[in-house]
C-alpha positions as CSV (number, residue, x, y, z in Angstrom):
1,M,99.9,118.1,96.5
2,V,101.1,114.5,96.8
3,R,98.6,112.3,98.6
4,M,99.8,108.9,97.4
5,I,103.2,107.4,96.3
6,A,102.9,104.3,94.2
7,T,106.3,102.7,93.8
8,D,108.0,99.9,92.0
9,I,110.7,98.0,93.9
10,D,113.4,96.4,91.8
11,G,115.5,99.0,90.0
12,T,113.6,101.8,91.7
13,L,113.9,101.3,95.4
14,L,116.2,98.2,95.4
15,P,119.4,98.4,93.4
16,S,120.3,95.5,91.3
17,G,122.4,92.9,93.2
18,N,121.4,94.3,96.6
19,S,119.5,92.2,99.1
20,R,118.0,95.1,101.0
21,I,116.4,98.5,100.2
22,P,118.8,101.2,101.4
23,D,118.0,102.8,104.8
24,R,117.8,106.3,103.2
25,V,115.0,105.2,100.9
26,L,113.1,103.5,103.8
27,R,113.5,106.7,105.9
28,A,112.1,108.9,103.2
29,L,109.1,106.6,102.6
30,A,108.5,106.3,106.4
31,Q,108.5,110.1,106.8
32,A,106.1,110.5,103.9
33,M,103.6,108.2,105.6
34,K,104.0,110.1,108.9
35,E,102.9,113.1,106.9
36,G,99.7,111.3,105.8
37,I,100.9,110.2,102.4
38,D,99.8,106.7,101.4
39,V,102.8,104.6,100.2
40,V,101.7,101.8,97.9
41,P,104.2,99.2,96.8
42,A,103.4,98.3,93.2
43,S,105.5,95.4,92.1
44,G,105.8,92.6,89.6
45,R,106.6,90.5,92.6
46,M,104.2,88.3,94.4
47,I,103.0,89.8,97.7
48,Q,105.0,87.1,99.6
49,L,108.2,88.4,98.0
50,I,107.8,92.1,98.8
51,P,110.9,93.0,100.9
52,E,110.3,92.6,104.6
53,E,112.0,95.9,105.4
54,L,109.5,97.7,103.3
55,M,106.4,95.8,104.6
56,Q,107.5,96.5,108.2
57,L,107.3,100.3,107.8
58,P,104.3,101.5,109.7
59,G,101.5,102.9,107.5
60,I,101.5,100.7,104.4
61,R,97.8,99.9,103.9
62,Y,97.7,98.5,100.3
63,V,100.0,96.5,98.0
64,I,99.7,96.1,94.2
65,S,101.4,92.8,93.3
66,C,102.1,90.7,90.2
67,N,102.0,93.8,87.9
68,G,98.5,94.7,89.0
69,A,96.9,91.2,89.0
70,A,96.0,91.8,92.7
71,I,95.5,94.5,95.2
72,T,95.7,93.5,98.9
73,E,94.5,95.4,101.9
74,M,97.2,94.6,104.4
75,E,95.4,94.8,107.8
76,S,92.8,92.2,106.8
77,R,94.9,90.5,104.1
78,E,91.8,90.7,101.9
79,C,92.4,90.7,98.1
80,L,90.3,93.6,97.0
81,F,91.0,93.4,93.3
82,E,92.2,90.6,91.1
83,K,92.6,89.9,87.4
84,R,94.1,86.4,86.8
85,I,94.7,84.2,83.7
86,P,92.3,81.2,83.7
87,A,94.1,78.0,84.5
88,V,93.4,76.3,81.2
89,Q,94.8,79.2,79.2
90,A,97.8,79.5,81.5
91,A,98.5,75.8,81.0
92,E,98.4,76.2,77.3
93,L,100.8,79.2,77.5
94,L,103.2,77.1,79.5
95,R,103.2,74.4,76.9
96,M,103.8,77.0,74.2
97,I,106.8,78.5,76.1
98,C,108.4,75.1,76.1
99,R,108.9,75.4,72.4
100,Y,111.3,78.3,72.8
101,D,114.8,78.8,74.3
102,A,113.2,80.1,77.5
103,Y,111.8,79.0,80.8
104,G,108.3,79.7,82.2
105,C,106.9,79.4,85.7
106,V,103.7,80.6,87.3
107,Y,102.7,82.8,90.2
108,L,99.7,81.4,92.0
109,P,98.0,83.1,95.0
110,D,100.0,80.8,97.4
111,G,103.4,81.0,95.8
112,A,105.5,80.4,92.7
113,Y,105.4,77.0,91.0
114,N,108.1,75.6,88.7
115,W,109.1,72.7,86.6
116,S,111.1,70.1,88.4
117,T,113.7,70.1,85.6
118,L,115.4,73.4,85.1
119,P,117.3,74.4,81.9
120,S,121.1,74.6,82.5
121,K,121.2,78.1,81.2
122,L,119.0,79.3,84.0
123,S,121.9,79.2,86.5
124,F,124.0,81.4,84.3
125,F,121.4,84.1,83.8
126,Y,119.7,83.9,87.2
127,G,122.4,82.4,89.5
128,N,121.4,84.1,92.7
129,R,117.7,83.4,92.1
130,I,117.9,79.7,91.5
131,P,116.3,79.0,94.9
132,F,113.3,80.9,93.6
133,F,113.0,78.6,90.6
134,S,113.3,75.6,92.9
135,Q,110.0,76.3,94.7
136,N,107.1,73.9,94.4
137,P,108.6,71.8,91.6
138,Q,106.2,69.9,89.3
139,K,107.2,67.3,86.8
140,D,104.6,68.6,84.4
141,L,103.8,72.1,85.5
142,A,101.3,72.8,82.7
143,S,99.2,69.7,83.6
144,Y,99.4,70.6,87.3
145,V,98.1,74.1,86.7
146,E,95.3,72.7,84.5
147,K,94.3,70.0,87.0
148,R,94.4,72.3,90.0
149,G,92.2,74.8,88.2
150,T,93.4,77.9,90.1
151,A,93.7,81.1,88.0
152,V,97.3,82.4,87.6
153,E,98.4,85.8,88.7
154,K,101.4,85.9,86.4
155,I,103.5,83.8,84.1
156,F,107.2,84.6,84.4
157,I,109.4,83.8,81.5
158,A,113.2,83.7,81.7
159,V,114.7,84.4,78.3
160,F,118.3,83.8,77.2
161,S,118.7,86.1,74.2
162,Q,117.1,89.2,72.8
163,E,116.3,87.4,69.6
164,E,114.3,84.7,71.4
165,K,112.6,87.4,73.6
166,D,111.5,89.3,70.4
167,K,110.3,86.0,68.9
168,I,108.1,85.1,71.9
169,R,106.6,88.6,72.0
170,R,105.9,88.5,68.3
171,E,104.3,85.0,68.3
172,L,102.4,85.1,71.6
173,G,101.6,88.8,71.7
174,N,98.4,88.6,69.8
175,I,96.8,85.8,71.9
176,P,93.4,87.1,73.2
177,G,93.0,87.8,76.9
178,I,96.6,88.4,77.8
179,H,99.3,91.1,77.5
180,I,103.1,90.7,77.7
181,T,105.4,93.1,79.4
182,S,109.0,93.0,80.8
183,S,110.8,94.1,83.9
184,S,114.4,93.3,82.8
185,M,116.3,92.5,79.7
186,W,116.2,88.8,80.5
187,N,112.5,88.3,81.2
188,L,109.0,88.5,79.8
189,E,105.9,88.6,82.0
190,I,102.4,87.5,80.9
191,N,99.3,88.8,82.7
192,H,95.6,88.9,82.2
193,I,94.7,91.6,79.6
194,E,93.2,93.8,82.3
195,A,96.0,93.3,84.8
196,D,98.6,96.1,84.8
197,K,99.9,98.6,87.3
198,G,98.1,101.5,85.8
199,R,94.7,99.8,85.9
200,A,95.3,98.7,89.5
201,L,96.4,102.1,90.6
202,S,93.4,103.7,88.9
203,W,91.1,101.3,90.7
204,L,92.7,102.1,94.1
205,S,92.7,105.8,93.5
206,Q,88.9,105.7,92.9
207,E,88.4,103.6,96.1
208,L,90.4,106.1,98.2
209,N,89.1,109.1,96.3
210,I,92.6,110.3,95.4
211,P,92.7,111.9,92.0
212,A,95.5,111.0,89.6
213,Q,97.0,114.5,89.9
214,D,97.7,113.8,93.6
215,I,99.6,110.6,92.9
216,L,103.3,110.3,92.5
217,A,104.4,107.1,90.7
218,M,108.0,105.8,90.7
219,G,109.3,103.1,88.4
220,D,112.1,102.1,86.0
221,N,110.9,99.5,83.5
222,E,108.3,98.6,80.9
223,N,105.9,97.1,83.4
224,D,105.8,100.4,85.2
225,Y,104.7,102.3,82.0
226,T,100.9,102.3,82.6
227,M,101.3,103.4,86.2
228,L,103.7,106.2,85.3
229,T,101.3,107.5,82.6
230,F,98.3,107.4,85.0
231,A,99.9,109.3,87.8
232,G,100.2,113.1,88.0
233,Q,103.9,112.8,88.6
234,A,106.2,110.2,87.1
235,I,109.5,109.7,88.8
236,V,112.1,107.6,86.9
237,P,115.7,106.9,88.1
238,A,118.4,107.5,85.6
239,N,118.9,103.7,85.3
240,G,115.3,103.4,83.9
241,T,114.6,102.2,80.4
242,E,114.3,104.6,77.5
243,I,110.6,104.1,77.4
244,T,110.1,105.1,81.0
245,R,112.6,108.0,80.9
246,H,110.7,109.4,77.9
247,I,107.5,109.8,79.8
248,A,109.0,110.9,83.1
249,T,108.1,114.2,84.6
250,H,111.3,114.0,86.7
251,I,114.4,111.8,86.1
252,V,116.3,111.3,89.4
253,P,119.7,109.9,90.2
254,E,120.2,106.1,89.7
255,C,118.7,103.6,92.1
256,E,122.2,102.8,93.4
257,K,122.4,106.5,94.5
258,C,119.0,106.4,96.2
259,G,117.5,108.7,93.6
260,T,113.9,108.2,94.7
261,A,114.8,109.2,98.2
262,V,116.7,112.3,96.9
263,Y,113.6,113.4,95.1
264,L,111.2,112.8,98.0
265,E,113.5,114.6,100.4
266,E,114.0,117.7,98.2
267,Y,110.6,118.1,96.5
268,V,108.0,116.3,98.6
269,L,109.1,116.3,102.3
270,E,110.9,119.7,101.9
271,S,107.6,121.2,100.7
272,L,106.0,120.0,103.9
273,G,108.7,121.5,106.0
274,K,110.1,118.1,106.9
275,R,113.6,116.9,106.6
276,V,114.6,113.2,106.8
């Protein structure tokens, strides 16, 4: 019996290159909520960047954001759970990232903060996202974070080669208090050691008294791994990474083919006697 659906967004609900979640996916999620199933967006995104069309669906009560760094109760906008990187450590990590052929920015509770000077390579790898990297520019981002003193929800690192990505993971991966994951071939993401989607989902399941076996998790990438292993059902689209496909209880059609909606329609809503 499915009582909760915890779902990643990019590559799971939202196809790469699309600006909007397909209507078929939205209808399936809306119908699930009408049947009393909690739908919980669980994204690497900041809560401010969760797609509007998803947040406007009636019935979404909780959002897991920044890879599990925060859980927000939507009616009150209260942050119920948070695990953030201390400002001093985040500043030092930003300085370390500057030594590599990469670009690092930070997600703070009020938005993304960037360096005022962006590497030229960024536009090649992240052309349509350059406006994101232009938010809240700081001449010395590391010093700004340190002086401000606000703990960081996530450090996002744009990488420009697999070799450099592997090097950063190898050299920064053993730093105490953090863990490194990824949501695409061109990024790395640093969170507090206790911030991941699985831990956040576990915390929320206990709060709502919903056991893991009644939770269906949907995701496609490395940062979804802990959530997929925690839930009773792990749904991975065919475009998912090898590591997520390996642990999937069900592999569904690609995100571009609305695979998550296909599964929900045929195996969740159909079992309730509902058709979308």
